[in-house]
C-alpha positions in Angstrom: 0.4 0.3 -0.2 1.8 3.9 -1.0 2.2 6.4 1.8 -0.6 8.4 -0.7 -4.0 5.4 -0.1 -2.5 4.9 3.4 -3.0 8.9 4.2 -6.6 8.1 2.8 -7.4 5.2 4.1 -6.5 6.9 7.7 -8.8 9.9 6.5 -11.4 7.7 6.3 -11.0 6.0 9.4 -10.6 9.5 11.5 -14.4 10.6 9.2 -15.9 7.4 10.5 -15.4 8.1 13.5 -16.1 11.3 13.2 -19.6 10.6 12.4 -20.3 7.8 15.0 -19.4 11.0 17.6 -21.3 13.3 16.4 -24.4 11.0 16.1 -24.0 10.5 20.3 -23.9 14.2 20.6 -27.4 15.4 18.9 -29.1 12.0 21.0 -27.6 13.5 23.7 -28.7 16.6 23.3 -32.4 15.9 21.8 -32.8 14.3 24.4 -31.9 17.8 27.0 -33.7 20.0 24.2 -37.0 18.0 24.8 -37.6 18.0 27.9 -36.3 22.3 28.5 -38.6 23.2 25.2 -41.4 20.6 26.3 -44.2 23.7 27.8 -46.6 22.7 30.2 -45.4 18.7 31.2 -44.9 19.4 34.5 -47.4 20.7 37.0 -47.7 21.3 41.1 -49.1 18.1 42.5 -52.2 19.0 43.9 -52.4 18.7 47.7 -55.2 18.7 49.8 -55.1 19.2 54.1 -56.7 15.7 54.7 -56.9 13.3 52.3 -57.9 9.9 53.3 -56.6 7.1 49.8 -52.7 8.3 51.4 -51.5 6.7 54.0 -50.6 9.5 56.6 -47.9 6.3 57.6 -46.8 6.7 54.2 -46.8 10.3 53.6 -45.1 10.7 56.3 -42.5 8.8 55.1 -42.0 10.2 51.6 -41.4 13.7 53.7 -38.1 12.2 54.5 -37.6 12.6 50.7 -36.5 15.7 48.9 -39.1 15.6 46.2 -41.6 13.7 44.8 -42.7 13.1 41.8 -46.5 11.4 40.0 -46.5 10.3 36.8 -49.9 10.4 34.9 -50.8 10.5 31.5 -53.1 13.3 31.8 -53.6 14.8 35.0 -52.7 13.5 38.1 -55.2 11.9 40.7 -53.0 11.5 43.3 -52.7 13.8 46.2 -50.8 14.9 49.3 -50.9 16.5 52.2 -50.4 20.5 52.4 -47.1 20.1 54.3 -45.6 18.7 50.3 -46.1 22.4 49.7 -43.1 23.0 46.6 -42.1 19.5 47.3 -44.4 17.3 45.2 -45.0 17.5 41.2 -47.5 16.1 39.2 -45.9 15.1 35.4 -48.5 15.2 32.0 -47.3 12.1 30.4 -49.9 13.3 27.6 -48.2 16.6 26.8 -44.8 15.0 27.4 -45.2 12.5 24.5 -45.5 14.7 21.7 -42.3 16.3 22.4 -40.1 13.4 22.9 -38.0 12.5 19.8 -39.6 9.7 17.3 -35.9 8.1 17.8 -36.4 7.4 21.7 -40.4 6.3 21.3 -40.1 4.7 18.1 -40.6 0.7 17.4 -42.2 -2.1 19.2 -43.2 -1.9 22.8 -43.5 1.7 21.9 -46.5 2.6 25.0 -43.5 1.1 27.8 -41.2 3.5 25.0 -42.4 6.7 26.3 -43.6 5.5 29.7 -39.2 4.8 29.7 -39.4 8.1 28.9 -40.7 9.7 30.8 -39.0 8.5 33.9 -36.2 9.3 31.9 -37.4 12.7 31.9 -37.5 12.6 35.8 -34.6 11.8 36.7 -32.8 14.6 34.3 -35.4 16.9 36.2 -34.0 15.3 39.1 -30.5 16.9 39.2 -31.2 19.5 36.9 -32.8 20.8 40.5 -29.9 18.4 42.9 -32.3 17.0 44.7 -30.5 14.1 47.2 -32.8 11.8 46.6 -36.7 11.5 45.3 -39.7 9.5 45.2 -41.3 7.8 41.6 -44.8 7.5 42.0 -47.0 6.2 39.0 -51.6 7.8 39.7 -52.8 4.5 39.3 -50.8 2.8 41.6 -53.1 1.1 44.4 -51.4 1.3 48.0 -51.6 -1.8 50.4 -52.3 0.6 53.8 -52.9 -2.9 54.7 -49.3 -3.7 54.8 -47.9 -0.9 56.2 -46.2 -1.2 60.0 -46.4 1.5 62.3 -42.1 1.2 62.1 -41.9 2.3 58.3 -41.2 5.9 59.0 -37.9 5.4 61.9 -36.6 2.3 59.8 -36.7 4.0 56.6 -35.7 7.0 57.9 -32.4 4.3 59.7 -32.2 3.7 55.3 -31.9 6.8 54.4 -28.6 7.7 56.8 -27.1 4.5 55.9 -26.0 5.7 52.6 -25.5 1.5 51.6 -29.0 1.9 49.2 -29.0 2.5 45.2 -33.1 2.1 44.8 -36.3 1.5 47.3 -38.7 -0.6 45.7 -42.2 -0.7 47.6 -44.1 -2.6 44.7 -41.8 -5.9 43.0 -42.9 -7.9 40.7 -40.6 -11.2 41.0 -40.8 -12.3 37.0 -38.2 -14.5 37.1 -40.8 -16.9 39.6 -44.2 -16.8 36.6 -40.9 -18.2 34.6 -40.5 -21.2 37.1 -41.8 -21.1 40.1 -40.3 -24.5 40.9 -37.0 -23.8 41.0 -34.8 -23.0 44.0 -33.5 -19.0 44.7 -31.2 -17.4 42.5 -27.9 -16.2 44.4 -28.3 -12.8 42.3 -31.5 -12.7 44.0 -31.5 -13.9 47.4 -32.4 -10.2 49.7 -31.4 -10.3 52.9 -32.9 -8.4 56.0 -29.9 -6.9 58.1 -31.9 -6.5 61.3 -29.8 -2.9 62.5 -31.4 -1.0 60.1 -35.0 -3.3 59.2 -36.2 -5.2 59.2 -39.7 -4.3 56.7 -36.6 -3.6 54.5 -34.2 -6.4 52.8 -31.3 -5.2 50.5 -30.3 -7.6 47.3 -26.7 -7.5 46.9 -26.3 -8.3 43.7 -26.9 -7.1 40.4 -29.1 -8.7 37.9 -32.3 -10.0 38.8 -35.3 -10.0 37.3 -37.2 -7.8 39.3 -39.6 -5.5 37.5 -41.2 -2.9 38.9 -41.7 0.9 38.6 -45.0 2.4 39.7 -43.1 3.2 43.4 -39.7 3.4 43.9 -37.2 5.7 45.6 -33.8 6.4 44.0 -30.4 8.6 45.3 -28.2 11.4 43.5 -25.2 8.8 42.3 -27.8 7.2 40.1 -30.0 9.8 38.0 -27.7 10.0 35.6 -26.7 6.2 35.4 -30.4 5.0 35.1 -31.2 7.8 31.9 -28.5 6.6 30.5 -29.3 3.1 30.5 -33.1 3.9 29.4 -31.9 6.0 26.2 -28.5 3.5 24.9 -29.8 3.4 21.7 -26.7 0.7 21.4 -29.9 -1.7 23.2 -33.0 -3.0 21.7 -35.7 -1.7 22.9 -36.4 -4.4 25.4 -34.0 -3.5 26.9 -34.5 0.0 27.7 -37.9 -0.4 28.9 -37.0 1.1 32.6 -38.0 -2.0 34.6 -37.3 -4.9 32.7 -33.7 -3.7 32.1 -31.9 -0.8 32.8 -33.1 -1.5 36.6 -31.8 -4.3 36.8 -28.2 -3.2 36.5 -27.4 -1.5 40.5 -26.3 -3.5 43.5 -27.3 -2.6 46.6 -31.5 -1.8 45.7 -33.7 -2.8 49.2 -37.3 -3.6 48.5 -40.2 -3.1 51.2 -41.4 -6.3 52.8 -44.5 -7.3 51.5 -45.1 -4.9 48.4 -46.8 -1.9 49.3 -48.2 -1.3 45.4 -49.9 -2.8 43.0 -51.2 -2.1 40.5 -54.4 -2.3 38.3 -53.8 -1.7 35.0 -51.4 -5.2 34.7 -51.5 -8.3 32.5 -52.2 -10.0 35.6 -54.8 -9.7 38.7 -53.9 -8.2 42.0 -53.9 -11.5 43.9 -52.0 -12.7 41.9 -49.5 -10.4 42.0 -49.4 -10.4 45.6 -48.7 -14.3 45.9 -45.5 -14.3 43.7 -44.6 -11.0 46.1 -45.4 -14.3 48.9 -43.6 -16.8 46.7 -40.4 -14.4 46.4 -40.5 -13.9 50.4 -40.8 -17.6 50.9 -37.9 -18.7 48.7 -35.4 -15.4 48.3 -35.6 -13.4 52.2 -33.7 -14.7 54.9 -32.8 -15.0 57.4 -36.0 -16.6 59.7 -37.8 -15.7 61.7 -39.3 -12.8 59.7 -42.0 -10.2 61.0 -45.2 -10.8 61.8 -46.5 -8.1 59.2 -44.2 -10.1 56.5 -45.2 -13.6 57.3 -48.6 -13.0 56.6 -49.1 -12.1 53.5 -47.5 -16.0 52.6 -50.8 -16.5 54.4 -53.8 -14.7 53.3 -52.8 -13.2 49.2 -56.7 -12.4 48.2 -58.1 -10.2 51.3 -58.0 -7.7 49.1 -60.7 -5.0 51.4 -58.2 -2.9 53.1 -56.3 -2.3 50.4 
């Protein structure tokens, strides 16, 4: 190969590398521009002095968090007490969908991609506001009043102060058990109760367990950007960018509330099956024993829907 040919090959390679870099940069820029230019997709969450639907214990727990984001399609039905003035935001998904660059939501699983884009937008807003931690709550969630402990606020506060966590999930769906409920618990799905911190939360110390749910979680500032980038990673197939299918699985030191507090009506399995799967997960994967009475009674009472 002549010197001229080598030079030409080098220039072509350099141009290809530069083109790849330029493809990536507009992706990130397009996302930021879409969020900053989108009008009226955020509004203060409606507050009420007395709200029976949202349990007082849970409200007190959420006051430990810097900010609460409620994700809705058209308008938020969830309300919180007056103490959340300036600390709770309603996200209007319908308006954000219009602003989302097509590249982020086109292809298979369109609805899930739109929801995931909304989660990415919330993480961007949280990072921009420099919140130390946020709670994300999907508006169609059902709260299980009978699964709340009187010690919830104290134990959650201790968990926050420990700084030994990435994400805390209050709703969870052990999807791996739907495929095979007869197998032993995978080591990556074992969840340990650390009684010096809490008896109501257990720690998933490893990453990778197929536990899905994004209806109610708390996340720390250090993980806003890593989670957002995984949701928006074009190198991955659409399914692998759905917020709770793959992105949330990448992080260690996640904690689960036992039993799950939040459930969803609009899911492909009924509520009593969701509770039953949660109970089966506790039976197979949570240790050490004995568990607290509030947790263990869920193993035997999965269809009492009157207290939800």
